[in-house]
Structure formats: structure tokens, C-alpha cells
N, C-alpha and C positions, 0 to 999 in steps of 0.2 A: 758389119753385122755384129762382130764380137763385142765392140764397144757399146752397142745399144742394148744388148741383152742384160737384164738385171740379175744380180746375184740372188740366190735363194735367201729368203728372210728367215732369221732365227725364230723358231716357233711359229713361222708363218706358212711353211710349206712342208707337207708330209715327207719324212725322211731327213729333215734338217733341224729337227727340234733340239738336238743335243750339241750341235756345233755352231757356235756363234761367229758369224762372219762380219759383224758390225765394225770390227776394228781392222778389217782387211781392205786395203786400197790396191786393187790389181794394177792400176796404172803406175804405182810406185815401184813395180817390179817389171821393168822393160825387158824384152826378150834378150837372152844371152847370145853372144856370138862366140862360136868356137867351143862351147861347152859340149859335153856328152861323151867325148872320148875318154878312155881309161887313162889314169894318171899313176905313174910309178909311186909306190909308197902308200897308196890307199888300201887299207885292209879290206879284203873282199868279205862279203857276207856268205856267198855260196862258193864252195870249193869242190873241185872234182879231182880225185886222186888218179890222175892219168892224163894222157894227151887229149885235149879237147879238139875235135875235128868235126867239120860240118858234114863229113861223110857224103851221102847222096843228096843232102839238102843244098838248096841254092840260097845264099844269103847276100844281101847287098843294100845299098841306099834305096830308100823308098821311091825316089824319083827315077830310079833305073829299073824298077820292077817290070817283069815281063807282063804281057797283056793278060794271061790267065790269072795273074795275081792282082794287077792294078784294077781290074773290073770289080773287085770286091771292096776296094777302098771306099769308105764312107757309107757302105751298105749295112754295116753291123751296128754302128752307133749313130746317134742322131746329132746333127750339127746345130740343132736348135738349143742344145744345152750350152750355157754360157762358157763352161770350161772347155768343152769340145770345140766350140766356135773359136775361142782364143787360141787353142792348140793349132787349129787349122790356119788361122791368120798369122800366127807368130811362130811357126814351126822352127825349132832349133835344129832338130835332126830326126830323121825317120829311117827305120830299118824294116826290111821284109825278110821273111823266112818262107821258102816254098819247097815243099816235098812233092815231087811228081808222082803220078799214079803208080802204085805197086812198089814204091821205093821204101826200104827200111833203113833208118839211120840208127846205128848201134850205140853211139855215144851222145851225150848231151850237146846241144848247140848252145853256147854261152854268150849272152849279150850283156853288156855293161854300160850304164849311163852314169856319169860322174858330174855332179854339180860343183862348179868352181867359183862363179862370180857372185860377189856380195851384192845384195839388193837387186838381183836379176831373177828372171824366171827361165827355167829350162823346160821347154815344151818338147816332149819326147813322144814319138808315135811309133807303134809297132804293128805290123800286119803279118799274121801267120796263117798260111794256107796249106792244108794237106789235101791232096787229091784222093780219089777213090783208092781204098786199100793201102794207103801209105801209113807209115808208122814213124814216130819221132818223139824226141824229148827236148824241149826248149826251156832253158833257164834264163831268167832275166833279173838283174839286180840293179838297184838304184842306190847310189852312194854319194857322199859329200867329200870334197877334197880337203876341207878344213872343218874342224868340229865347231868353230865359232861363226861360220858364215850364215848370215841371215838371208835366206833366199826362198824361192818358191819353185816347187817341182810340179809340173802338170803333165800327167801321162795319159795317153789314150792307147788302148790295146784292142785290136780287132782280131778275132780268131775264127777261122772257118775250118771245120772238120768235115771232110767229105764222106760219102757213103762207105761204110766199112772201114774207115780210117781210125787210127788210134794215136792220140796225142796226150802227152803229159807235159803240162806247163807249170813251171815253178817261178813265182814272182816274189822276190825278196826286197823289202824296203829297209835299208839301213842308213837313212839320211841322218845328218846331225840333229840335235834336239833343239835347234833354234829356227828350224825351217818349217815351211808349210808344205803339205802335200795334198794334191787332188788327183784322184785316179778315176777314170771312166774305162772300165774293162768289160768286154762282152764277147761271149763265144756262142756260135751257133753250130749245132751238131746234127748232121744229116743221118739218113737211114742207117741203122745198125752201126753207127759210129760210137766210139768210146773216148771220153774225155776225162782226164784227171787234172785237177787244178790244186796247186799248193801255194798258199799265200802266207808270207811272213811279214809282220808289221812290228818293227822294233824302234825305228827312229822317228824323227819329226817332232815338232812342238804341238802342232794342231793341223787339222785337215779332215779329209774324208775320202775313202776309197769305195767305189761302187763296183761290185762284181756280179755280173749277170750271165747266166747260162741258159740258152734256149735250146731245148731238145726238140728240134724241128722235124725230125724224120722218125718214122715208126721204128721201134727197136733201139733207139739211141739211149745211151746211158752216160751219167756224169757222177764223178766222185770229187767232192771239194773238201779240202783239209786246210784249216787256217790256224795260225798261232800268232798271238801278239803278246808283248811284254813291255810294260811301261814303268817308269819311276819318276821321281821329282814331280813336276807339274805337267807332264805330258798328257795330251788328250788324243786318244786313238778312236777312230770311227770307221766301222765297216758296215756296209749295206749290201746284203747279198740277195739275189733272186734266182730261184730255180723255176724256170718256166717250162711247162710241159705242153707243147703245141701239137703233139701227135700221139696216137695210141701206143700202148705197150712200151712205155719209156720208164726209166728208173733214175733216181737221183739220191745221193747220200751225202749230206754235209755235216761236218764236225768242226767246230771252232773251240779253241781253248785260249784263255787269257790269264796272265799273271800280272798283278798290279801292286806296286809298292809306293811309298811316300804319299803324295797327294795326287797321284795320277788318276785319270779317269778314262773309261772306255765305254763304247756303246757298240753292240752288235744288233743289227736289225735285219731279220731274215724273212723272206717271203717265199712260200711255195705257191705258185700260180698254175692252176690246171685249166687250160682253155677248153671251150666246148668241143666235144668229140674226142678228147684225149682220154679215152677209156683205158682201163687196165694200167693206170698210172700207179707207180709205187715210189713214194717220196718220203724222205726222212731228213730232219735237221735237228741239230743240238748245239747249244752254246753253254760252256761251263767256265766259270771264272773263279780264280783263287786270289783272295785279297791278303796281302802280306802286312798291311797296315790298316789301322782303324780309320785312317783318313782317306784311303783309296776308295774309289767308287766305280761300280760297273752297272750298266743297264743291258739286259738281254731281252729282246722283243721279237719273238717268233710270230709269224702270221701265216694264214691260209686264205687263199681265194680259189674256190673250187667251183667249176662250172660243168662238171661231168659227174655222173652218178655211180660209176663203177671204178672206184679208186681206193687206194690205201695211202693216207698221208698222216704222218705223225711228227710231233716235235717235242723237244725237251729243253729246259733251261735251268741253270742253277748258279747261284752266287754264294760263296762261303769263304770263311777264313780257314786257316790250317787247323785240321782236326787235332784237338788236344789229346785225345785218346791215342792217336797214332804216334804223336810225339812222346807221350808217356811210355808207350810200349817200347819204342826204340831206346829211350833213355834208360829204361829198366834193364836193357840188355847191354848197358855200358857204353852206348853211343853218345858223345857230347851233344849238347842242345843245338849248336850251330850246324853240326854235321847231320843231325837228325832232321832239322828243318829243311836242309838241302835235299835230303833223300826223299822227303815227302813231296817237295816241289818237282823233283825229277821224275818221280813216279806218276805224278799228275800229268806231266807233259809227255812222258814216254808212251802213253796210250795213243797219242797222235803218230808217233814214229812207227808204232807197230801196225799202222794201217798200210805199211809198205813192206815188201819182201826184204828180209835181212840182207840178202846178197845184192840188192839193188843200189844204184848210185844215190838215189834220193834218200834212202834210209840213212846212209852215213852222213850225207850233207846236212840233212835236217837235224840229226843228232848233234853234229858239231856246232851248227848255228845256234841251237837252243842252249847248248852248254856254255858257249861264249857269252851269250846274252844274259844268262843266269849269273855268270861270274860278275858281269858289269852291274847288275841290279843289286846283288847281295853285297858286292864290294862297296857300293855307294850307300848302303843302308846304315 
């Protein structure tokens, strides 16, 4: 089935208008063998200052998942998608995280996938299930063992947040800038569940990551925070969906991007309110800062509303660095290079401030953004 499903056509299928796949031959990237495990010497994208312990979470290979977990496999994403189908047929490695009913995991569960093999595809799959009233934080990072490896990374993530459960999921993409990435990630949140999603997109040459959140139970909530930063000729593509399937649900999405050189990015966001999902409260915004006149960004918010008692708003902005801000800083004796960095840091810091200062994510996000900014400005 995987080989018979056609790839989306550039400008031929909604959501794929900005990422050209005409030069991609999936068969030229056979499945990798033995990839996925961490490699010594690979610089992490996500770092936790302390001992990483699974606590009360159960973590293991996907094929060894217990029945309460395995029954969810394949129910959150559709195998009719060509990338999902190929992931299933050529799975390199799969991991599950299961937090039983009422269990609270106090420290992040850290998962790492490392791409090693030239001209191969790493098909990585993750299933995260939190039972009723469980609480956890799961971090997952995608890395390359070599900065010059031409490879393809195909990730599928299924997340199930049970009634009253609370999950924070951090997904960091730091692949090398010669690789392709395709991500199909979807979460479903049950009654009174709470889901926080943090997405970082720094690496790869081209590809597309789809992030879908389904608020399936009454009183469910979701908070999605995304940051991407590109330079050179990178092309970063994020497609997000906030689906409200039940009444009295809330969602809040904020994406910010920094682009230099001839890099391009597209964020396409959809708030979908299903029939009967009254009292929905949803917001989304995308803001982009262009550091070069040759960089380009597209921000495309969208609404599909089939209920009549809702509050749904969106905002999008694309701009270059404010010259008045730079003038103000320089007039106070700050050199131009330092002033530019301060403006960019202030732009990104608003994302960091969405999290408590004493939390693990606040510090990890700050460090990751700082290192990426050093790379971009150092290459300028």
C-alpha cells in the first residue's frame, strides 16, 4: 500500500502549495537498519539540567507495548496518508510511553532519534498514552549523526491524553541541513484533559511537519507553542490544526519564526470547530522576523466554524527588524551587532515566557533558541 499511494502534488493539494516534492524520490531512500539510537558526540537539541528518569512512566519498544497502549496504535493518525503508510511498512524503530491512571511523572521523559545512514530513511514512530488523571512531560528530539548526511526522516507521533490527564510534549527537530523531514503528529485530548505542545524546527533542508490537536472531550484544552529558525536555503513548513470536537474547549497557538539568508518558511494554521462544539474559545497567531531581504515567509491562518456560539480569532505578521528599535539601542551606546541580537532575542523571548520561569521547559527552550541564534548570526 505504501508504494501505491501517490505523493501530494505541488500546488495540487491544499496544504502542499509551498513545498515542492517533484524532486523527491522516496524509493531512493530505503529504510535504515539500526538507526535511531543515540550516538555519543551528537550535540543534543534539548537538554535537561538533572537526572532524566522515567519515574512512574512505562517506556519501551513499540512492539512490546501493553494492551492498554497497543489498542491506540493507528487510531490517531490515518494510514491512508503516503508518509504514514510508508512509516508503517518500513518502520525503523518505534517507542511507546505509557503513564497509568493517577500517576504523576515529576521529571521529563526524554526520547532521542539519531539519523546516521547516508541516503536512507529513518522511519520513527512514537505512541504516548496517558490514562485518566495522569500527568507527565515527554521530550522528543530528532538529530543527525553527521552534518553532511543526505537522508530522510519520517516521523509519526500519536498522542492520547485521557480524561483529566495533563501532558506537556516537546518535539525538537535539529536534523542537519541536507536532509528531508516529514512529520505526521496528532494528539487527541479527552474530557477535562490538558495538553501543551512545544515544537522546535531548526534543521533539515526541506519537508513538512503536520501538527494536529483534537479536543475530543468537553472541557479539554490545548496550548501549542512553536519556534522555527532558518538560514541559507532552508525551507521550513508547518501545518497546524486545532480541532474542537466537543463543547467548552479552548486552544491557544503561538508560532514565531526567524529567517535569514534565502531561507523560506510557511505556517498554515486551521481552527476547526465541529457541529455542536459550542462555547469554543480558540486563538492562533504566527509572527515572522526576516533578517534578510531575500528571506521569505508565508503565514496563512484559517477558520472552519460549524457552531454558532464560539470565539475564534487569529493574527499573523511578517516584518523585518524594526529600525526604530535598533536606533534606540544604538543611541544608548549598544553596538549594531549586539543591538540586532537583542531585538531578535526579545522577539523570541515572548515564546519562552509562555512557560513558568522555574519549569524545565522554560530553561530548555531558552538554551535551544540561544544556540540556534548563534548559528544563524554566526553564518550571516
